[in-house]
C-alpha positions as CSV (number, residue, x, y, z in Angstrom):
1,M,38.4,74.6,85.2
2,K,40.4,72.3,83.7
3,T,41.9,75.4,81.7
4,L,42.4,77.3,84.8
5,I,44.5,73.9,86.0
6,L,46.7,74.2,82.7
7,I,46.6,78.0,82.9
8,L,48.1,77.8,86.7
9,S,50.5,74.2,85.3
10,L,52.3,76.4,82.6
11,L,52.7,79.2,84.7
12,F,54.4,77.3,87.7
13,A,56.6,75.8,84.5
14,A,57.3,78.7,83.7
15,L,58.5,80.2,87.0
16,Q,60.4,77.1,87.6
17,L,62.2,77.4,83.8
18,Q,63.2,81.2,84.7
19,A,64.1,80.1,88.0
20,Q,66.6,77.5,86.3
21,Q,68.0,80.1,83.8
22,H,68.8,82.4,86.8
23,A,70.3,79.9,88.7
24,G,73.5,79.9,86.6
25,I,76.3,82.8,86.1
26,Y,77.1,82.7,82.4
27,R,81.0,83.3,81.1
28,D,79.3,86.8,79.1
29,Q,78.5,88.1,82.6
30,L,81.7,88.0,83.8
31,P,84.1,90.6,84.2
32,D,87.7,90.4,82.0
33,I,91.1,90.5,83.4
34,I,94.1,91.0,80.4
35,I,97.2,89.5,81.7
36,D,100.7,90.1,79.8
37,S,104.1,88.2,80.1
38,N,106.0,91.5,81.2
39,S,105.1,91.8,84.3
40,S,103.2,90.1,87.4
41,L,99.1,91.0,88.1
42,H,97.9,91.4,91.6
43,I,94.5,91.2,92.3
44,I,93.7,92.2,95.4
45,S,90.3,90.8,97.9
46,P,88.7,93.2,100.3
47,E,89.3,89.7,103.0
48,P,91.8,86.7,103.0
49,I,91.6,84.2,100.0
50,R,90.9,81.0,101.2
51,Y,91.0,79.0,97.5
52,V,91.7,80.0,94.4
53,D,91.4,77.9,90.8
54,V,94.0,79.1,87.7
55,P,93.0,77.9,84.7
56,S,95.7,77.4,82.6
57,H,99.0,75.6,83.2
58,S,100.2,78.8,81.1
59,V,99.4,81.0,84.7
60,I,100.8,80.1,87.7
61,G,99.3,82.2,90.9
62,D,100.6,82.5,94.6
63,L,99.6,84.2,97.8
64,P,102.4,87.1,98.4
65,E,99.8,88.0,101.3
66,E,96.7,86.6,102.4
67,N,94.6,89.1,100.7
68,V,96.4,89.0,97.8
69,L,96.6,86.6,95.0
70,R,100.2,87.3,92.3
71,L,99.5,86.1,88.6
72,K,102.2,85.9,85.9
73,W,101.6,84.2,82.4
74,V,104.6,81.9,81.7
75,T,105.2,82.3,77.5
76,D,105.4,78.7,76.1
77,S,108.0,79.1,72.5
78,N,105.5,75.9,71.2
79,D,102.3,78.0,71.8
80,H,101.6,79.6,68.7
81,N,98.9,81.6,69.8
82,S,101.4,83.4,72.8
83,E,101.8,86.7,70.6
84,R,98.2,87.5,70.2
85,N,94.7,87.9,72.2
86,S,93.9,84.8,73.4
87,Y,91.3,83.4,76.2
88,L,92.7,81.8,79.3
89,G,89.9,80.7,81.0
90,I,88.1,81.4,83.9
91,I,89.7,82.2,87.2
92,T,88.2,81.6,90.6
93,V,88.6,83.3,94.4
94,I,86.8,82.5,97.2
95,G,87.3,84.6,100.4
96,E,86.0,83.8,103.9
97,S,82.7,85.2,102.9
98,Y,82.2,85.4,98.8
99,I,83.3,83.8,95.3
100,A,84.5,86.2,92.7
101,Q,85.1,84.9,89.1
102,F,87.1,86.1,86.0
103,Q,87.5,85.9,82.2
104,L,91.1,85.8,82.0
105,H,92.9,87.1,78.4
106,R,96.6,86.8,77.6
107,S,97.6,89.6,75.8
108,A,100.7,91.2,73.8
109,G,98.7,93.4,71.2
110,I,97.7,96.3,74.0
111,S,100.0,98.9,74.8
112,Y,101.7,98.7,78.0
113,S,100.8,101.8,79.6
114,S,97.0,100.4,79.1
115,L,97.3,96.4,80.8
116,P,96.7,96.7,84.4
117,A,99.1,96.1,87.2
118,S,96.9,95.5,89.9
119,F,93.0,94.3,89.9
120,N,90.5,95.3,92.9
121,I,87.9,92.5,94.0
122,L,84.7,94.9,93.8
123,P,81.5,94.0,95.7
124,E,79.8,93.9,92.7
125,H,82.2,91.3,91.3
126,T,81.2,89.0,94.7
127,R,78.5,86.6,95.1
128,S,78.2,85.8,98.6
129,L,78.7,82.4,100.2
130,E,76.6,80.4,102.4
131,I,79.4,79.7,105.2
132,P,79.3,79.5,108.0
133,V,81.6,82.5,109.5
134,E,81.2,84.1,112.7
135,I,82.9,87.5,111.5
136,T,85.2,88.5,108.5
137,T,88.5,89.9,109.2
138,P,87.7,93.2,107.5
139,Q,85.2,93.2,110.3
140,L,87.9,92.3,112.8
141,R,89.9,94.7,111.6
142,S,87.1,97.8,112.0
143,H,86.5,96.5,115.4
144,A,89.8,96.6,116.3
145,L,90.5,100.2,115.1
146,S,87.6,101.8,117.2
147,M,89.6,100.3,119.9
148,L,92.6,101.7,119.5
149,A,90.5,105.2,119.2
150,L,89.5,104.5,122.8
151,R,91.4,106.3,125.2
152,N,90.9,105.3,129.4
153,A,92.6,107.1,132.2
154,Y,92.8,103.8,134.3
155,P,94.4,100.5,132.0
156,V,92.0,97.5,133.7
157,R,95.6,95.8,134.5
158,K,99.0,96.6,135.2
159,T,102.5,95.0,135.7
160,E,106.1,96.6,135.2
161,N,109.4,94.6,135.4
162,Y,112.9,95.4,133.5
163,G,111.8,99.2,132.7
164,I,108.8,97.5,130.9
165,R,105.4,98.5,131.4
166,A,102.4,96.3,130.3
167,E,99.1,97.5,130.2
168,L,95.2,95.8,129.7
169,N,93.4,98.8,128.2
170,N,90.2,97.4,126.9
171,V,88.4,93.8,126.8
172,Y,86.0,93.8,124.2
173,T,84.0,90.6,123.0
174,V,82.1,89.8,119.9
175,G,80.5,86.9,119.2
176,D,82.7,83.6,120.7
177,L,85.7,86.4,120.6
178,V,87.3,88.4,123.3
179,L,89.6,91.2,121.8
180,L,92.7,92.3,123.9
181,D,94.0,95.9,123.8
182,I,97.3,96.0,125.5
183,T,100.0,99.0,125.6
184,Y,103.6,98.6,126.6
185,H,105.6,101.1,127.7
186,N,109.7,101.2,127.6
187,G,110.9,103.3,130.1
188,S,114.6,101.9,129.5
189,N,117.2,102.8,126.7
190,L,117.3,99.7,125.3
191,S,114.8,98.8,122.1
192,F,112.4,95.9,123.5
193,D,113.4,93.7,120.1
194,I,109.8,91.1,121.2
195,D,110.3,87.5,120.3
196,E,107.2,86.1,121.4
197,M,103.4,86.6,123.3
198,R,102.2,83.7,124.6
199,Y,99.0,83.1,126.4
200,K,98.2,80.6,129.2
201,I,95.6,79.5,132.0
202,E,97.4,79.6,135.1
203,D,96.9,78.9,138.7
204,R,96.9,82.6,140.4
205,K,98.8,81.3,143.3
206,V,101.5,78.7,143.4
207,T,103.2,76.5,146.2
208,K,105.9,74.6,146.4
209,A,103.7,71.7,147.7
210,T,101.5,71.7,144.0
211,N,102.3,71.0,140.8
212,V,101.5,73.9,138.4
213,Q,99.0,73.4,136.1
214,S,99.0,75.9,132.6
215,V,97.4,75.3,129.7
216,E,98.7,77.5,126.7
217,I,95.9,78.5,124.3
218,K,97.1,80.2,120.8
219,P,95.4,83.4,119.6
220,V,93.3,83.5,116.3
221,W,94.5,87.2,115.0
222,Q,96.4,90.5,115.8
223,L,95.7,93.4,114.3
224,Y,99.8,94.1,113.6
225,P,102.5,92.1,113.3
226,H,105.1,91.9,116.0
227,A,108.1,94.1,115.9
228,A,110.8,96.0,118.0
229,F,109.7,99.0,119.8
230,K,111.8,102.2,121.4
231,R,109.1,103.6,123.4
232,T,105.7,102.6,123.1
233,Y,103.8,99.8,121.4
234,R,100.1,98.6,121.3
235,N,98.0,96.2,119.9
236,I,94.8,94.5,119.6
237,Y,94.6,90.4,120.4
238,V,92.0,88.1,119.4
239,L,91.2,84.6,121.5
240,K,88.5,82.4,121.4
241,K,86.3,82.5,124.0
242,I,87.6,81.4,127.2
243,T,86.3,80.4,130.1
244,F,88.5,79.3,133.8
245,P,87.5,79.6,137.5
246,A,88.7,82.3,139.9
247,S,91.6,80.4,141.2
248,K,92.9,80.3,137.6
249,I,94.1,83.9,135.2
250,L,95.2,84.8,131.8
251,S,98.9,85.1,131.8
252,V,99.8,87.1,128.6
253,E,103.3,86.6,128.7
254,L,106.1,88.6,126.1
255,S,109.7,87.7,125.5
256,E,112.4,89.7,124.0
257,K,114.9,88.0,121.8
258,Q,118.1,87.1,123.5
259,I,120.7,87.9,124.0
260,S,118.9,90.7,126.2
261,G,115.8,88.1,127.0
262,R,114.0,90.7,128.6
263,T,109.9,89.2,130.1
264,I,107.0,91.0,131.2
265,T,103.9,89.0,132.1
266,L,100.3,90.8,132.3
267,K,98.2,88.9,134.4
268,I,94.4,89.2,133.4
269,K,91.7,88.0,135.8
270,Y,88.5,86.2,134.7
271,K,86.1,89.1,135.9
272,D,88.0,91.3,133.3
273,V,87.0,89.1,130.8
274,L,83.1,88.6,132.5
275,K,83.2,92.8,132.6
276,A,83.9,92.9,129.1
277,D,81.7,95.5,126.6
278,R,80.4,94.4,123.8
279,F,80.1,95.4,119.8
């Protein structure tokens, strides 16, 4: 009996030791990235980057786009190792749902054509993070593109003003997010240069004897950036889950840059949100 207990104790200790050994990620397991002083290296993430740790003062980095990390090795005349291969340390990149780490090396001895101009973070480079992210940006983009592929014969809501027609094509929900598919048609001979789009919860009926109550809300994401359009402009806008009484509406106001300054307001009823399809 004592022998059995001893064997079980040793087996349990061995399993604990193995678990501890596999808990760490060691440097020789990390992929290598080589950078030189002649050009920047762009690291491309599959989702927006939340945090970056650059290992050396000889390397500067910035985020020209939300999913692109730009690195530049700045040579130092006092650094006698700058003309040969040298280890710079570990660079850490954290996205919405992953962490990726790489060993960064500088090199002046490798041929220019053999050095990478960009580096894509692949799934095998990443480890999952237990972060409470309801939906990642790539997933949101996939849902938005699938909405663009839909063709409805009749819009859910529409309005027209100054030769501009606004149409609410579809409303979808995913988790606590509401996705609005809106198209603008320009029937005038003047292009529409978008200034801003505002979302407000307002009273459906406004009388002179009452005070107008308006609550502005901000979108959390949109598929395309705003731009001028001559004929048609379609985009997907994402809002946090909203609730409002039947006496209110969701007002989507699109305004044009001055001097023309045309404005068109699309009014969405709460029942349109309640009837939304789900992904």
